[in-house]
DSSP file (Angstrom, degrees, kcal/mol; ACC not computed):
  #  RESIDUE AA STRUCTURE BP1 BP2  ACC     N-H-->O    O-->H-N    N-H-->O    O-->H-N    TCO  KAPPA ALPHA  PHI   PSI    X-CA   Y-CA   Z-CA
    1    1 A X              0   0    0      0, 0.0     2,-0.4     0, 0.0    42,-0.1   0.000 360.0 360.0 360.0 -57.6    0.0    0.0    0.0
    2    2 A X        -     0   0    0     41,-0.1     2,-0.8    15,-0.0     3,-0.1  -0.860 360.0-137.2-107.1 147.4    2.7    2.5    1.0
    3    3 A X    >   -     0   0    0     -2,-0.4     3,-1.7     1,-0.2     5,-0.1  -0.857  15.0-172.0-104.8 100.5    6.3    2.3   -0.3
    4    4 A X  T 3  S+     0   0    0     -2,-0.8    -1,-0.2     1,-0.3     6,-0.1   0.777  87.0  51.4 -63.1 -27.4    8.6    2.9    2.7
    5    5 A X  T 3  S+     0   0    0     -3,-0.1    -1,-0.3     2,-0.0    -2,-0.0   0.416  87.4 116.9 -89.8   2.0   11.6    3.1    0.4
    6    6 A X  S <  S-     0   0    0     -3,-1.7     4,-0.1     2,-0.1    -4,-0.0  -0.273  70.7-132.4 -69.7 154.1    9.9    5.7   -1.9
    7    7 A X  S    S+     0   0    0      2,-0.1     2,-0.4     3,-0.0    -1,-0.1   0.574  86.3  94.3 -79.2  -9.2   11.3    9.2   -2.4
    8    8 A X  S    S-     0   0    0     -5,-0.1    -2,-0.1     1,-0.1     5,-0.1  -0.723  90.6-108.1 -85.4 129.2    7.8   10.4   -1.8
    9    9 A X     >  -     0   0    0     -2,-0.4     4,-2.0     1,-0.1     3,-0.3  -0.201  24.1-121.0 -55.9 145.7    7.1   11.3    1.8
   10   10 A X  H  > S+     0   0    0      1,-0.2     4,-2.0     2,-0.2     5,-0.2   0.893 113.0  52.7 -59.1 -43.5    4.8    8.9    3.6
   11   11 A X  H  > S+     0   0    0      1,-0.2     4,-2.0     2,-0.2    -1,-0.2   0.872 109.2  51.1 -62.9 -33.8    2.2   11.5    4.5
   12   12 A X  H  > S+     0   0    0     -3,-0.3     4,-2.8     2,-0.2    -1,-0.2   0.862 106.8  53.8 -69.7 -36.2    2.1   12.4    0.7
   13   13 A X  H  X S+     0   0    0     -4,-2.0     4,-2.4     2,-0.2    -2,-0.2   0.881 108.0  50.4 -63.6 -37.5    1.6    8.8   -0.2
   14   14 A X  H  X S+     0   0    0     -4,-2.0     4,-2.4     2,-0.2    -2,-0.2   0.913 110.4  49.3 -66.1 -42.3   -1.4    8.7    2.2
   15   15 A X  H  X S+     0   0    0     -4,-2.0     4,-2.9     2,-0.2    -2,-0.2   0.942 111.3  49.6 -59.8 -47.6   -2.8   11.8    0.5
   16   16 A X  H  X S+     0   0    0     -4,-2.8     4,-2.4     1,-0.2     5,-0.2   0.901 109.0  53.1 -58.6 -42.2   -2.3   10.2   -2.9
   17   17 A X  H  X S+     0   0    0     -4,-2.4     4,-2.3     1,-0.2    -1,-0.2   0.948 112.1  43.9 -57.8 -50.7   -4.0    7.0   -1.7
   18   18 A X  H  X S+     0   0    0     -4,-2.4     4,-2.7     1,-0.2     5,-0.2   0.900 111.4  54.0 -64.4 -40.9   -7.1    9.0   -0.5
   19   19 A X  H  X S+     0   0    0     -4,-2.9     4,-2.8     1,-0.2    -1,-0.2   0.925 111.6  44.9 -59.7 -43.9   -7.2   11.1   -3.6
   20   20 A X  H  X S+     0   0    0     -4,-2.4     4,-2.1     2,-0.2     6,-0.3   0.888 113.2  50.1 -68.1 -38.3   -7.2    8.0   -5.8
   21   21 A X  H  X>S+     0   0    0     -4,-2.3     6,-2.3    -5,-0.2     5,-0.9   0.889 115.1  44.0 -66.6 -38.1   -9.8    6.3   -3.7
   22   22 A X  H ><5S+     0   0    0     -4,-2.7     3,-0.7     4,-0.2    -2,-0.2   0.941 114.1  48.8 -70.3 -48.2  -12.1    9.4   -3.8
   23   23 A X  H 3<5S+     0   0    0     -4,-2.8    -2,-0.2     1,-0.3    -1,-0.2   0.851 113.4  47.3 -62.1 -35.3  -11.6   10.0   -7.5
   24   24 A X  H 3<5S-     0   0    0     -4,-2.1    -1,-0.3    -5,-0.2    -2,-0.2   0.650 111.2-120.0 -81.2 -15.0  -12.4    6.4   -8.3
   25   25 A X  T <<5S+     0   0    0     -3,-0.7    -3,-0.2    -4,-0.7    -4,-0.1   0.440  81.4 121.1  88.5  -0.9  -15.4    6.3   -6.1
   26   26 A X  S   <S+     0   0    0     -5,-0.9     2,-0.6    -6,-0.3    -4,-0.2   0.838  81.4  46.2 -65.0 -30.1  -14.1    3.5   -3.9
   27   27 A X  S    S-     0   0    0     -6,-2.3    -2,-0.3    -9,-0.1    -1,-0.2  -0.962 100.3-144.1-106.0 112.0  -14.5    6.0   -1.1
   28   28 A X    >   -     0   0    0     -2,-0.6     3,-2.4     1,-0.1    45,-0.3  -0.366  24.2 -87.0 -81.1 153.2  -18.0    7.4   -1.8
   29   29 A X  T 3  S+     0   0    0      1,-0.3    46,-0.2    -7,-0.1    45,-0.2  -0.338 117.1  15.1 -54.1 130.9  -19.1   11.0   -1.2
   30   30 A X  T 3  S+     0   0    0     43,-1.4    -1,-0.3    44,-0.5     2,-0.1   0.374  91.5 144.7  83.6  -4.5  -20.3   11.3    2.4
   31   31 A X    <   -     0   0    0     -3,-2.4    42,-2.4    43,-0.2    -1,-0.3  -0.432  52.9-115.7 -70.5 139.5  -18.6    8.1    3.5
   32   32 A X  B     -A   72   0A   0     40,-0.2     2,-0.3    -2,-0.1    40,-0.3  -0.534  25.4-136.3 -74.5 138.8  -17.1    8.1    7.0
   33   33 A X        -     0   0    0     38,-3.3    38,-0.5    -2,-0.2     3,-0.1  -0.722  26.5-103.3 -93.5 145.0  -13.3    7.6    7.2
   34   34 A X        -     0   0    0     -2,-0.3    -1,-0.1     1,-0.1    37,-0.1  -0.166  50.8 -81.5 -60.7 162.3  -11.8    5.3    9.7
   35   35 A X     >  -     0   0    0      1,-0.1     4,-2.6    35,-0.0     5,-0.2  -0.176  37.3-111.0 -64.5 159.1  -10.3    6.8   12.9
   36   36 A X  H  > S+     0   0    0      1,-0.2     4,-2.5     2,-0.2     5,-0.2   0.902 119.6  51.3 -58.2 -42.5   -6.7    8.1   12.8
   37   37 A X  H  > S+     0   0    0      2,-0.2     4,-2.1     1,-0.2    -1,-0.2   0.920 110.0  48.5 -63.2 -43.1   -5.5    5.3   15.0
   38   38 A X  H  > S+     0   0    0      1,-0.2     4,-2.5     2,-0.2    -2,-0.2   0.914 113.1  47.9 -62.8 -42.3   -7.1    2.7   12.7
   39   39 A X  H  X S+     0   0    0     -4,-2.6     4,-3.1     2,-0.2     5,-0.2   0.881 108.2  55.0 -65.7 -37.8   -5.6    4.3    9.7
   40   40 A X  H  X>S+     0   0    0     -4,-2.5     5,-2.1    -5,-0.2     4,-1.0   0.900 111.0  45.3 -62.1 -40.3   -2.2    4.4   11.4
   41   41 A X  H  <5S+     0   0    0     -4,-2.1    -2,-0.2     3,-0.2    -1,-0.2   0.930 113.6  49.9 -66.6 -45.3   -2.4    0.7   12.0
   42   42 A X  H  <5S+     0   0    0     -4,-2.5    -2,-0.2     1,-0.2    -1,-0.2   0.924 119.9  35.5 -58.4 -47.3   -3.5    0.1    8.4
   43   43 A X  H  <5S-     0   0    0     -4,-3.1    -1,-0.2    -5,-0.1    -2,-0.2   0.559 105.5-128.5 -85.1  -9.2   -0.7    2.1    6.9
   44   44 A X  T  <5 +     0   0    0     -4,-1.0     2,-0.3    -5,-0.2    -3,-0.2   0.936  67.6 118.3  58.7  49.3    1.8    1.1    9.6
   45   45 A X  S   <S-     0   0    0     -5,-2.1    -1,-0.2    -6,-0.1     2,-0.1  -0.854  73.9 -78.3-135.5 170.2    2.8    4.6   10.4
   46   46 A X    >>  -     0   0    0     -2,-0.3     4,-1.4     1,-0.1     3,-1.3  -0.472  39.8-123.0 -67.4 139.3    2.7    7.0   13.3
   47   47 A X  H 3> S+     0   0    0      1,-0.3     4,-2.7     2,-0.2     5,-0.2   0.809 111.9  62.8 -54.5 -30.3   -0.8    8.6   14.0
   48   48 A X  H 3> S+     0   0    0      1,-0.2     4,-2.2     2,-0.2    -1,-0.3   0.849 100.0  53.3 -64.0 -32.8    0.8   12.0   13.6
   49   49 A X  H <> S+     0   0    0     -3,-1.3     4,-1.9     2,-0.2    -1,-0.2   0.916 110.2  46.4 -67.0 -43.3    1.7   11.1   10.0
   50   50 A X  H  X S+     0   0    0     -4,-1.4     4,-2.8     2,-0.2     5,-0.2   0.922 111.4  52.4 -62.9 -44.4   -1.9   10.2    9.3
   51   51 A X  H  X S+     0   0    0     -4,-2.7     4,-2.5     1,-0.2    -2,-0.2   0.898 107.2  52.2 -60.0 -41.1   -3.1   13.4   11.0
   52   52 A X  H  X S+     0   0    0     -4,-2.2     4,-1.6     2,-0.2    -1,-0.2   0.919 111.9  46.2 -61.2 -44.0   -0.8   15.5    8.8
   53   53 A X  H  X S+     0   0    0     -4,-1.9     4,-2.3     1,-0.2    -2,-0.2   0.926 113.1  48.6 -64.8 -45.6   -2.2   13.9    5.6
   54   54 A X  H  X S+     0   0    0     -4,-2.8     4,-2.4     1,-0.2    -2,-0.2   0.861 107.1  56.6 -65.3 -35.1   -5.8   14.2    6.7
   55   55 A X  H  X S+     0   0    0     -4,-2.5     4,-2.4    -5,-0.2    -1,-0.2   0.912 108.8  46.7 -60.8 -41.5   -5.2   17.9    7.6
   56   56 A X  H  X S+     0   0    0     -4,-1.6     4,-2.0     2,-0.2    -2,-0.2   0.911 111.5  50.4 -68.2 -41.4   -4.0   18.5    4.1
   57   57 A X  H  <>S+     0   0    0     -4,-2.3     5,-2.5     1,-0.2     6,-0.9   0.879 112.3  48.3 -61.8 -37.2   -7.0   16.7    2.6
   58   58 A X  H ><5S+     0   0    0     -4,-2.4     3,-1.4     3,-0.2    -2,-0.2   0.890 107.7  54.0 -70.8 -39.0   -9.3   18.7    4.8
   59   59 A X  H 3<5S+     0   0    0     -4,-2.4    -2,-0.2     1,-0.3    -1,-0.2   0.879 109.3  48.7 -59.7 -37.1   -7.6   21.9    3.8
   60   60 A X  T 3<5S-     0   0    0     -4,-2.0    -1,-0.3    -5,-0.1    -2,-0.2   0.415 115.4-122.4 -82.7   1.8   -8.3   20.9    0.2
   61   61 A X  T < 5S+     0   0    0     -3,-1.4    15,-0.2     2,-0.2    -3,-0.2   0.670  78.8 122.9  65.7  21.8  -11.9   20.2    1.2
   62   62 A X  S   <S+     0   0    0     -5,-2.5    12,-2.8    -6,-0.2     2,-0.3   0.714  81.3  22.7 -81.8 -21.6  -11.7   16.6    0.0
   63   63 A X  E    S-B   73   0A   0     -6,-0.9     2,-0.3    10,-0.3    10,-0.2  -0.926  72.3-161.4-133.5 163.3  -12.7   15.5    3.5
   64   64 A X  E     -B   72   0A   0      8,-2.4     8,-2.9    -2,-0.3     2,-0.5  -0.972  15.8-123.9-142.7 159.1  -14.5   17.3    6.4
   65   65 A X  E     -B   71   0A   0     -2,-0.3     2,-0.7     6,-0.2     6,-0.2  -0.891   7.9-163.6-108.4 129.8  -14.8   16.8   10.1
   66   66 A X  E >>  -B   70   0A   0      4,-3.4     4,-2.6    -2,-0.5     3,-1.5  -0.959  25.0-140.8-103.8 109.5  -18.1   16.4   12.0
   67   67 A X  T 34 S+     0   0    0     -2,-0.7    -1,-0.1     1,-0.3     4,-0.1   0.734  96.0  35.3 -47.9 -32.0  -16.8   17.1   15.5
   68   68 A X  T 34 S+     0   0    0      2,-0.1    -1,-0.3     1,-0.1    -3,-0.0   0.650 126.2  35.1 -98.8 -15.8  -19.1   14.4   17.0
   69   69 A X  T <4 S-     0   0    0     -3,-1.5     2,-0.3     1,-0.3    -2,-0.2   0.537 102.6-116.5-119.4  -8.8  -19.0   11.8   14.3
   70   70 A X  E  <  - B   0  66A   0     -4,-2.6    -4,-3.4   -38,-0.1     2,-0.3  -0.761  50.4 -28.2 112.8-157.0  -15.6   11.8   12.7
   71   71 A X  E     - B   0  65A   0    -38,-0.5   -38,-3.3    -2,-0.3     2,-0.3  -0.809  54.8-171.7-108.4 145.4  -14.2   12.6    9.3
   72   72 A X  E     -AB  32  64A   0     -8,-2.9    -8,-2.4    -2,-0.3   -40,-0.2  -0.932  29.0-102.4-136.3 154.5  -16.1   12.2    6.0
   73   73 A X  E     - B   0  63A   0    -42,-2.4   -43,-1.4   -45,-0.3   -10,-0.3  -0.529  54.0 -94.6 -72.3 142.3  -15.5   12.3    2.3
   74   74 A X        -     0   0    0    -12,-2.8   -44,-0.5    -2,-0.2   -43,-0.2  -0.163  21.8-152.1 -54.6 150.4  -16.7   15.5    0.7
   75   75 A X        +     0   0    0    -46,-0.2     2,-1.0   -45,-0.1    -1,-0.1   0.351  62.6 114.7-102.4   1.9  -20.1   15.5   -0.9
   76   76 A X     >  -     0   0    0    -15,-0.2     4,-1.8     1,-0.2     3,-0.4  -0.638  48.6-167.8 -78.3 102.4  -19.2   18.2   -3.4
   77   77 A X  H  > S+     0   0    0     -2,-1.0     4,-2.6     1,-0.2    -1,-0.2   0.792  84.9  59.1 -64.4 -29.1  -19.4   16.4   -6.7
   78   78 A X  H  > S+     0   0    0      2,-0.2     4,-2.6     1,-0.2    -1,-0.2   0.902 105.3  49.0 -66.0 -40.3  -17.6   19.3   -8.5
   79   79 A X  H  > S+     0   0    0     -3,-0.4     4,-2.4     2,-0.2    -2,-0.2   0.919 112.8  47.5 -62.9 -43.2  -14.6   18.8   -6.2
   80   80 A X  H  X S+     0   0    0     -4,-1.8     4,-2.5     2,-0.2    -2,-0.2   0.916 112.5  48.9 -65.1 -43.1  -14.5   15.1   -6.9
   81   81 A X  H  X S+     0   0    0     -4,-2.6     4,-2.3     2,-0.2    -2,-0.2   0.919 112.2  48.9 -61.3 -44.9  -14.9   15.7  -10.7
   82   82 A X  H  X S+     0   0    0     -4,-2.6     4,-2.5     2,-0.2    -2,-0.2   0.880 110.5  51.0 -63.8 -38.2  -12.0   18.2  -10.6
   83   83 A X  H  X S+     0   0    0     -4,-2.4     4,-2.7     2,-0.2     5,-0.2   0.931 109.5  50.0 -63.8 -45.8   -9.9   15.8   -8.6
   84   84 A X  H  X S+     0   0    0     -4,-2.5     4,-2.4     1,-0.2    -2,-0.2   0.911 112.6  47.4 -58.8 -43.7  -10.5   13.0  -11.2
   85   85 A X  H  X S+     0   0    0     -4,-2.3     4,-2.7     2,-0.2    -1,-0.2   0.901 111.4  50.8 -66.0 -40.5   -9.6   15.4  -14.0
   86   86 A X  H  X S+     0   0    0     -4,-2.5     4,-2.4     2,-0.2    -2,-0.2   0.929 112.6  45.5 -62.5 -45.8   -6.4   16.6  -12.2
   87   87 A X  H  X S+     0   0    0     -4,-2.7     4,-2.2     2,-0.2    -2,-0.2   0.900 113.8  49.7 -65.9 -40.2   -5.3   13.0  -11.6
   88   88 A X  H  X S+     0   0    0     -4,-2.4     4,-2.7    -5,-0.2    -2,-0.2   0.905 110.1  51.1 -63.1 -42.2   -6.1   12.0  -15.2
   89   89 A X  H  X S+     0   0    0     -4,-2.7     4,-2.6     2,-0.2    -2,-0.2   0.929 110.2  49.0 -60.7 -45.9   -4.2   15.0  -16.5
   90   90 A X  H  X S+     0   0    0     -4,-2.4     4,-2.1     1,-0.2    -1,-0.2   0.896 112.0  49.1 -62.0 -40.1   -1.1   14.1  -14.4
   91   91 A X  H  X S+     0   0    0     -4,-2.2     4,-2.3     2,-0.2    -1,-0.2   0.932 112.2  47.5 -64.2 -46.1   -1.3   10.5  -15.6
   92   92 A X  H  X S+     0   0    0     -4,-2.7     4,-2.7     1,-0.2    -2,-0.2   0.875 110.7  52.7 -63.8 -37.8   -1.6   11.7  -19.3
   93   93 A X  H  X S+     0   0    0     -4,-2.6     4,-2.7     2,-0.2     5,-0.2   0.916 108.9  49.4 -64.6 -42.8    1.3   14.1  -18.8
   94   94 A X  H  X S+     0   0    0     -4,-2.1     4,-2.4     2,-0.2     5,-0.2   0.934 113.1  46.2 -61.6 -46.9    3.5   11.4  -17.4
   95   95 A X  H  X S+     0   0    0     -4,-2.3     4,-2.7     1,-0.2    -2,-0.2   0.926 113.3  50.1 -61.7 -44.9    2.7    9.0  -20.3
   96   96 A X  H  X S+     0   0    0     -4,-2.7     4,-2.2     1,-0.2    -2,-0.2   0.921 111.9  46.6 -61.7 -45.6    3.3   11.8  -22.9
   97   97 A X  H  X S+     0   0    0     -4,-2.7     4,-2.1     2,-0.2    -1,-0.2   0.922 114.4  46.9 -63.7 -44.0    6.6   12.8  -21.4
   98   98 A X  H  X S+     0   0    0     -4,-2.4     4,-1.8    -5,-0.2    -2,-0.2   0.887 111.2  52.0 -66.7 -38.4    7.9    9.2  -21.2
   99   99 A X  H  X>S+     0   0    0     -4,-2.7     5,-2.6    -5,-0.2     4,-0.5   0.906 109.8  49.4 -63.4 -41.0    6.7    8.5  -24.8
  100  100 A X  H ><5S+     0   0    0     -4,-2.2     3,-0.9     1,-0.2    -2,-0.2   0.892 107.6  53.8 -66.1 -39.5    8.5   11.5  -26.1
  101  101 A X  H 3<5S+     0   0    0     -4,-2.1    -1,-0.2     1,-0.3    -2,-0.2   0.878 109.2  49.6 -61.1 -36.8   11.7   10.5  -24.3
  102  102 A X  H 3<5S-     0   0    0     -4,-1.8    -1,-0.3    -5,-0.1    -2,-0.2   0.585 118.0-116.0 -77.2  -9.7   11.4    7.1  -26.0
  103  103 A X  T <<5 +     0   0    0     -3,-0.9    -3,-0.2    -4,-0.5     2,-0.2   0.667  60.8 154.4  83.2  16.8   10.9    8.9  -29.4
  104  104 A X      < -     0   0    0     -5,-2.6    -1,-0.3    -6,-0.2     2,-0.1  -0.520  40.1-126.0 -76.3 145.3    7.4    7.6  -29.9
  105  105 A X     >  -     0   0    0     -2,-0.2     4,-2.3     1,-0.1     5,-0.2  -0.372  26.2-105.1 -80.9 169.1    5.1    9.7  -32.1
  106  106 A X  H  > S+     0   0    0      1,-0.2     4,-2.6     2,-0.2     5,-0.2   0.938 122.5  48.4 -57.8 -48.3    1.7   10.8  -30.9
  107  107 A X  H  > S+     0   0    0      1,-0.2     4,-2.3     2,-0.2    -1,-0.2   0.874 110.5  50.5 -64.2 -38.2   -0.1    8.2  -33.1
  108  108 A X  H  > S+     0   0    0      2,-0.2     4,-2.2     1,-0.2    -1,-0.2   0.906 111.6  49.2 -64.3 -40.6    2.2    5.4  -31.8
  109  109 A X  H  X S+     0   0    0     -4,-2.3     4,-2.4     2,-0.2    -2,-0.2   0.930 111.0  48.4 -64.4 -46.4    1.5    6.5  -28.2
  110  110 A X  H  X S+     0   0    0     -4,-2.6     4,-2.7     1,-0.2    -1,-0.2   0.908 110.7  52.0 -60.9 -42.3   -2.3    6.5  -28.8
  111  111 A X  H  X S+     0   0    0     -4,-2.3     4,-2.4     1,-0.2    -1,-0.2   0.913 109.9  48.8 -60.9 -43.7   -2.1    3.1  -30.5
  112  112 A X  H  X S+     0   0    0     -4,-2.2     4,-2.6     2,-0.2     5,-0.2   0.908 111.3  49.7 -63.3 -41.5   -0.2    1.7  -27.5
  113  113 A X  H  X S+     0   0    0     -4,-2.4     4,-2.7     2,-0.2    -2,-0.2   0.920 110.9  49.8 -63.5 -43.3   -2.8    3.2  -25.1
  114  114 A X  H  X S+     0   0    0     -4,-2.7     4,-2.1     2,-0.2    -2,-0.2   0.914 111.7  48.8 -60.8 -43.1   -5.6    1.7  -27.1
  115  115 A X  H  X S+     0   0    0     -4,-2.4     4,-2.2     2,-0.2    -2,-0.2   0.927 113.8  44.9 -63.3 -45.7   -4.0   -1.7  -27.1
  116  116 A X  H  X S+     0   0    0     -4,-2.6     4,-2.7     2,-0.2     5,-0.2   0.892 109.4  56.8 -66.4 -39.0   -3.3   -1.7  -23.4
  117  117 A X  H  X S+     0   0    0     -4,-2.7     4,-2.5    -5,-0.2    -1,-0.2   0.929 108.9  46.7 -56.3 -45.8   -6.9   -0.4  -22.7
  118  118 A X  H  X S+     0   0    0     -4,-2.1     4,-2.7     2,-0.2    -1,-0.2   0.910 110.4  52.7 -63.9 -42.8   -8.2   -3.4  -24.6
  119  119 A X  H  X S+     0   0    0     -4,-2.2     4,-1.7     1,-0.2    -2,-0.2   0.927 112.0  45.4 -57.4 -45.8   -5.9   -5.8  -22.7
  120  120 A X  H  X S+     0   0    0     -4,-2.7     4,-0.9     2,-0.2    -2,-0.2   0.903 112.4  50.7 -66.5 -42.0   -7.1   -4.4  -19.4
  121  121 A X  H >< S+     0   0    0     -4,-2.5     3,-0.7    -5,-0.2    -2,-0.2   0.918 111.0  49.0 -61.2 -43.8  -10.8   -4.5  -20.4
  122  122 A X  H 3< S+     0   0    0     -4,-2.7    -1,-0.2     1,-0.2    -2,-0.2   0.831 107.2  56.0 -66.0 -32.4  -10.4   -8.1  -21.5
  123  123 A X  H 3<        0   0    0     -4,-1.7    -1,-0.2     1,-0.3    -2,-0.2   0.695 360.0 360.0 -74.1 -18.7   -8.8   -9.0  -18.2
  124  124 A X    <<        0   0    0     -4,-0.9    -1,-0.3    -3,-0.7    -2,-0.2   0.480 360.0 360.0 -86.1 360.0  -11.7   -7.7  -16.2
């Protein structure tokens, strides 16, 4: 789940995890998030690290706190849509840059993406 040897800070990996779960819908709008302690056990990190990540997610309004009931995923569908688009853009940018480094043309890159898309669809 988390890569301890990664150059990406652990709290940032937790943020990335939540962003992907929210954008994909695996964490639904309005869904309650587990407690900080439970998440710390799940991620095998210090609770302060989880708190730091959740604070940033809350600052970005992707989660919110109900003082008596815990933390919840935003119900703002525009925020979720924007997050999905941002993550998709970043993914497309990474693929585009790597394809250019390899010397692939735009059409070759699109063909490869189409082929892989079909492979993934068939595997599901």
